Steps between C-alpha positions, in 0.01 A plus 500: 500500500300315761658664802447854378152441363392478864643846553337625182157430644564733793771726371602501134255715312538612142239668287444762233498857629381843401633835618228764468380666819190391687204734498441439872561790737638504852234518771572736789325470834558752783606332824565711811572803289743316270464358152526125448570405140399165362616323191264275311520152355203479270412296199289230345490123512449340160346153509487241774261466792673700773293733716809633676866578440745390771766765556812469714847645509741328264634240570365460848273201529138593419384238753660701781378848411256602230253763387182368338380741231150453354447478126181686402383480140849391404668799667709528817665779694725521806631813674837470672679763712744700292862474600792280407442300183445131567408203285168320545371171365156469341341153486149423369300333776427182305873439448576580863235255624633231266853548634632613161684810616639666192471860613531805282746746656424873499707780651287765661727796440206698366147427386498187289233340281516123456330280244501163672414152374470161670837332549470281191495824295771662708709621204211722388518714816591867445557811710472874443670770703785334692856532367638273773252229400616532141862468609426197716328306224762596243773366729315174560411455134859561388642238736235245410549565128874445526443167672186394317662240273681327785191526719297319234766230475504446876121488517505238225757298695276492807214372286729223376589422863129464579468268203792290621718579199766713668678467834390756758862586580558633147195726512588623849854584391380702200233664712751603765732653240210692351400629841854615569510689170165662580644629827811625319289704258283630780805606699642677195180699468507591870863607476444717193166657599495660849121552494202396710435225247835344585423544871178306439701227325724475807188463714376221272830315526458479876128438532430259213826308487683262730810483280816594690643680197188718486541584869862598446408725205245678717747532786770640271288771336276597790739753665527714185123511451437563870729804468312620189156447656555528876139579589328272250292213646709250302804592707342380824330198339810371324721578798274298730495207259877504468544518876265206539663287232854551622414492869311176459799268530600223734683637804349849482231639730145466381305819424244570769155607385149592604194322366145439621328202654171381354313748722694795361726557800862604424754239608880526512655183363778509761247418770401174329835333438527151650782427750714300258383556142212648303409450135354821356264400221434793266201390293157608375164343431556562128851348487475134398872417536501655849208283609666187362825571686313568825351152479848348483583651840219324688715194592782731610269694729353184649850364569639811670206701635578392857874568467502878467393526135210688341372616162354845443287570193532853361242556226488770235130558438263740328128558547500387860584166658205285390702313236777438751256374763345266242848371412585436865172318550561287192864417567474442878871565552597399854679824598279785614690828466369700205597855410382714210650793308173639356544681171876510571426747781821411685715425194615166643571329167688806379715498813594142421557564129248232406422492128160463336587143397398352835537532873793407718596309812764619745625287789634702795626405844366629830696825472406569137816379329424360155570128478368435149312672218234302316602168658333175405332289767801267502736794546301624799516151651874487437551828682313365799677167504835606363851527628517560875125453544476875500126502549464209741 
């Protein structure tokens, strides 16, 4: 199950669970004469070398927005504003730094106590005090259990491919069929369980998956859940992702956005479009595939920079811009326009429905009409030199 193992690392979490209530109590702090209630994520980290737990909303990319929670004498605690229940991901720092993102998902519907282990002991993680968390992990475990035999067979096939004993096409075919069946089971759960857990699964389909079938499942079921939970944060998040995904098509108008320059000044993208065509490069200093694809566009830029063409970098960064500036210094890309969406402040990637699996490139003309989505360097050249010499 090679294709879906990638999603497992960021999204498919199964573990044992317990159901007794946490002993933690809600903290109340008076603010301007009102009472602000907090809910607590607290717990202990068993084993490993992590001094912090990385926490972010599930399944939003922890490189774009995160809370760093200290681990003191093996214990950790985080207060979050009470309100609508949302799912969060917990990742031990050592696994986060190593790039092995197998987060443990916890719904903060009430105070929850988590016993967390390093990712290699992931199945030993437990929670106390969150019924939605229990439901989430039961749903995941049930689907994985039903597909476990076939998943093992597909994993074995990929190992035989690596050993040169099986054709890659055979493994890919079996893998694709397994992935389709996984989506079928997940959709069945969503259809039969109109709960926040299913709403979270819809969110995962959009944010961690580039499969068109997954997008269609999310699009089909979103209206019913939006009606059930009209004021829940998921409704706006999923709606924005869907708008971005289905607006981002050739022939449609690109989605305008605000971002910041490297000095922190807000900039409207509309003001930067080149006369004939602009390639919007949505990337980040932590996104290896994005950096590789940017390099492929250097010859294109050099060929057309004096003919009304430009490239605009739009980076999704956390913890300031130092990593981005170091990347720009190292890469020495010839175009100079660099924008940043710090800590997803402007929600640019969400507006464009970009998944956590990488960035995106969007080619637009001088008026913002989309010419191509994720084009290769050769495709950009073809558009410039194509029928009718449209860009000459």
